[in-house]
C-alpha positions as a Markdown table, in Angstrom:
| # | Residue | x | y | z |
|---|---|---|---|---|
| 1 | Unk | -3.0 | -22.6 | 11.0 |
| 2 | Unk | -2.6 | -20.1 | 8.2 |
| 3 | Unk | -4.2 | -16.7 | 8.1 |
| 4 | Unk | -5.1 | -14.9 | 5.0 |
| 5 | Unk | -6.3 | -11.4 | 4.4 |
| 6 | Unk | -8.2 | -10.7 | 1.2 |
| 7 | Unk | -8.8 | -7.1 | 0.2 |
| 8 | Unk | -10.0 | -5.2 | -2.9 |
| 9 | Unk | -7.7 | -2.7 | -4.6 |
| 10 | Unk | -4.0 | -1.9 | -4.1 |
| 11 | Unk | -2.5 | 0.3 | -1.3 |
| 12 | Unk | -1.6 | 3.6 | -3.0 |
| 13 | Unk | 0.2 | 5.1 | 0.0 |
| 14 | Unk | 3.7 | 4.0 | 0.1 |
| 15 | Unk | 4.2 | 4.8 | 3.8 |
| 16 | Unk | 1.2 | 2.5 | 4.7 |
| 17 | Unk | 2.4 | -0.2 | 2.5 |
| 18 | Unk | 5.8 | -0.1 | 4.3 |
| 19 | Unk | 4.1 | -0.5 | 7.7 |
| 20 | Unk | 1.9 | -3.2 | 6.4 |
| 21 | Unk | 4.9 | -5.0 | 4.9 |
| 22 | Unk | 6.8 | -4.6 | 8.3 |
| 23 | Unk | 4.0 | -6.2 | 10.3 |
| 24 | Unk | 3.4 | -8.9 | 7.6 |
| 25 | Unk | 7.2 | -9.9 | 8.0 |
| 26 | Unk | 6.9 | -9.8 | 11.9 |
| 27 | Unk | 4.0 | -12.2 | 11.6 |
| 28 | Unk | 6.2 | -14.7 | 9.8 |
| 29 | Unk | 7.8 | -15.6 | 13.1 |
| 30 | Unk | 4.4 | -16.8 | 14.5 |
| 31 | Unk | 2.0 | -17.9 | 11.7 |
| 32 | Unk | 1.9 | -18.2 | 8.0 |
| 33 | Unk | 0.2 | -15.0 | 6.9 |
| 34 | Unk | -0.7 | -14.1 | 3.4 |
| 35 | Unk | -2.5 | -11.0 | 1.8 |
| 36 | Unk | -4.3 | -11.5 | -1.4 |
| 37 | Unk | -5.2 | -8.3 | -3.2 |
| 38 | Unk | -8.0 | -8.4 | -5.6 |
| 39 | Unk | -7.6 | -5.6 | -8.4 |
| 40 | Unk | -10.2 | -2.8 | -8.4 |
| 41 | Unk | -13.2 | -3.6 | -10.6 |
| 42 | Unk | -12.9 | -1.8 | -13.9 |
| 43 | Unk | -15.7 | 0.6 | -15.2 |
| 44 | Unk | -17.5 | 0.8 | -11.6 |
| 45 | Unk | -19.1 | 4.0 | -12.9 |
| 46 | Unk | -21.3 | 1.8 | -15.1 |
| 47 | Unk | -22.4 | -0.5 | -12.2 |
| 48 | Unk | -24.9 | -0.1 | -9.5 |
| 49 | Unk | -23.9 | -0.4 | -6.0 |
| 50 | Unk | -25.4 | -4.0 | -5.9 |
| 51 | Unk | -23.8 | -5.0 | -9.1 |
| 52 | Unk | -20.3 | -3.7 | -7.8 |
| 53 | Unk | -20.9 | -5.9 | -4.6 |
| 54 | Unk | -21.8 | -8.9 | -6.6 |
| 55 | Unk | -18.8 | -8.6 | -8.9 |
| 56 | Unk | -16.5 | -8.1 | -5.9 |
| 57 | Unk | -18.1 | -10.9 | -4.0 |
| 58 | Unk | -17.6 | -13.3 | -7.0 |
| 59 | Unk | -13.9 | -12.5 | -6.9 |
| 60 | Unk | -13.6 | -12.8 | -3.2 |
| 61 | Unk | -15.3 | -16.3 | -3.2 |
| 62 | Unk | -13.1 | -17.5 | -6.1 |
| 63 | Unk | -10.1 | -17.0 | -3.7 |
| 64 | Unk | -11.4 | -19.5 | -1.2 |
| 65 | Unk | -10.8 | -23.2 | -0.8 |
| 66 | Unk | -13.7 | -25.5 | 0.5 |
| 67 | Unk | -11.9 | -25.9 | 3.9 |
| 68 | Unk | -11.3 | -22.2 | 4.5 |
| 69 | Unk | -13.2 | -20.5 | 7.3 |
| 70 | Unk | -14.4 | -17.1 | 6.1 |
| 71 | Unk | -14.5 | -14.1 | 8.5 |
| 72 | Unk | -15.6 | -10.8 | 7.3 |
| 73 | Unk | -14.2 | -7.4 | 8.6 |
| 74 | Unk | -17.6 | -5.7 | 8.9 |
| 75 | Unk | -18.8 | -2.6 | 10.7 |
| 76 | Unk | -21.7 | -4.7 | 12.2 |
| 77 | Unk | -19.5 | -7.5 | 13.4 |
| 78 | Unk | -18.4 | -8.6 | 16.9 |
| 79 | Unk | -16.0 | -6.3 | 18.5 |
| 80 | Unk | -12.9 | -7.3 | 20.6 |
| 81 | Unk | -10.2 | -5.8 | 22.6 |
| 82 | Unk | -6.8 | -6.9 | 21.7 |
| 83 | Unk | -6.6 | -9.6 | 24.4 |
| 84 | Unk | -10.1 | -10.9 | 23.4 |
| 85 | Unk | -8.9 | -11.0 | 19.8 |
| 86 | Unk | -5.9 | -13.0 | 20.8 |
| 87 | Unk | -8.1 | -15.4 | 22.6 |
| 88 | Unk | -10.3 | -15.6 | 19.4 |
| 89 | Unk | -7.4 | -16.6 | 17.4 |
| 90 | Unk | -6.3 | -19.1 | 19.9 |
| 91 | Unk | -9.7 | -20.8 | 19.9 |
| 92 | Unk | -9.6 | -20.9 | 16.0 |
| 93 | Unk | -6.2 | -22.4 | 16.1 |
| 94 | Unk | -7.3 | -25.1 | 18.7 |
| 95 | Unk | -10.2 | -26.0 | 16.6 |
| 96 | Unk | -8.0 | -27.3 | 13.8 |
| 97 | Unk | -8.9 | -24.9 | 11.1 |
| 98 | Unk | -6.3 | -25.0 | 8.3 |
| 99 | Unk | -6.8 | -21.6 | 6.9 |
| 100 | Unk | -8.7 | -18.7 | 8.5 |
| 101 | Unk | -9.6 | -16.1 | 5.9 |
| 102 | Unk | -10.4 | -12.5 | 6.7 |
| 103 | Unk | -11.9 | -10.2 | 4.1 |
| 104 | Unk | -12.0 | -6.4 | 3.8 |
| 105 | Unk | -14.8 | -5.6 | 1.5 |
| 106 | Unk | -15.2 | -3.0 | -1.2 |
| 107 | Unk | -16.5 | 0.5 | -0.7 |
| 108 | Unk | -20.2 | -0.8 | -0.4 |
| 109 | Unk | -19.4 | -3.8 | 1.8 |
| 110 | Unk | -20.2 | -7.4 | 0.9 |
| 111 | Unk | -22.8 | -9.0 | -1.4 |
| 112 | Unk | -25.6 | -11.2 | 0.2 |
| 113 | Unk | -23.7 | -14.3 | -1.3 |
| 114 | Unk | -20.5 | -13.4 | 0.6 |
| 115 | Unk | -22.4 | -13.0 | 3.9 |
| 116 | Unk | -24.1 | -16.3 | 3.3 |
| 117 | Unk | -20.8 | -18.0 | 2.9 |
| 118 | Unk | -19.1 | -16.4 | 5.9 |
| 119 | Unk | -18.7 | -18.1 | 9.3 |
| 120 | Unk | -18.6 | -14.8 | 11.3 |
| 121 | Unk | -18.1 | -11.0 | 11.3 |
| 122 | Unk | -15.6 | -8.8 | 13.2 |
| 123 | Unk | -15.7 | -5.1 | 13.5 |
| 124 | Unk | -12.5 | -3.3 | 14.2 |
| 125 | Unk | -14.1 | -0.1 | 15.3 |
| 126 | Unk | -17.4 | 1.8 | 15.2 |
| 127 | Unk | -15.5 | 4.4 | 13.3 |
| 128 | Unk | -15.1 | 4.3 | 9.5 |
| 129 | Unk | -11.5 | 3.8 | 8.1 |
| 130 | Unk | -10.2 | 3.8 | 4.6 |
| 131 | Unk | -9.7 | 0.2 | 3.2 |
| 132 | Unk | -6.0 | 0.9 | 3.1 |
| 133 | Unk | -5.9 | 1.8 | 6.7 |
| 134 | Unk | -7.9 | -1.1 | 7.8 |
| 135 | Unk | -5.2 | -3.4 | 6.1 |
| 136 | Unk | -2.6 | -1.8 | 8.4 |
| 137 | Unk | -4.7 | -1.9 | 11.5 |
| 138 | Unk | -5.8 | -5.5 | 11.0 |
| 139 | Unk | -2.3 | -6.8 | 10.3 |
| 140 | Unk | -0.9 | -5.0 | 13.5 |
| 141 | Unk | -3.7 | -6.5 | 15.5 |
| 142 | Unk | -3.0 | -10.0 | 14.3 |
| 143 | Unk | 0.7 | -9.4 | 15.2 |
| 144 | Unk | -0.3 | -8.1 | 18.6 |
| 145 | Unk | -2.4 | -11.0 | 19.3 |
| 146 | Unk | 0.4 | -13.4 | 18.7 |
| 147 | Unk | 2.6 | -11.5 | 21.1 |
| 148 | Unk | -0.1 | -11.6 | 23.7 |
| 149 | Unk | -0.4 | -15.4 | 23.3 |
| 150 | Unk | 3.3 | -15.7 | 23.7 |
| 151 | Unk | 3.4 | -13.3 | 26.6 |
| 152 | Unk | 6.0 | -11.0 | 24.8 |
| 153 | Unk | 6.4 | -7.4 | 25.9 |
| 154 | Unk | 4.8 | -5.7 | 22.9 |
| 155 | Unk | 1.2 | -5.3 | 24.4 |
| 156 | Unk | 0.8 | -3.5 | 27.8 |
| 157 | Unk | -2.2 | -3.7 | 29.9 |
């Protein structure tokens, strides 16, 4: 199985980007993991919140293949502990999915079209984090999940 993370806008903070790159590199030992960054929408001041979500949604959906399974990182999604998330990933791998795509939405979330196309929602926390931080937290949690599945000493209970 391949795992792909789609996010809107680049990571400006170099320290965060170094950490994201580190976990992405580590993940390469377990799974094919790609990050696809969609550039920020231009002239958002001239768009309503709904229009911005629609434009971002079109860009997100254009990155998907028909066989991809789309999971949204959404504040109203299902929450997991780290072990539960590793079990979730194992079930996805066992089901024969070729590519599991996770998406971090823009500042206003997702369009109705993106919600309609998704096969699930996951919440990383009830707290609100910057989109740049979410990239790091998510990438680290995917890495942690694979170390749990391999019984490696990274995660402690």
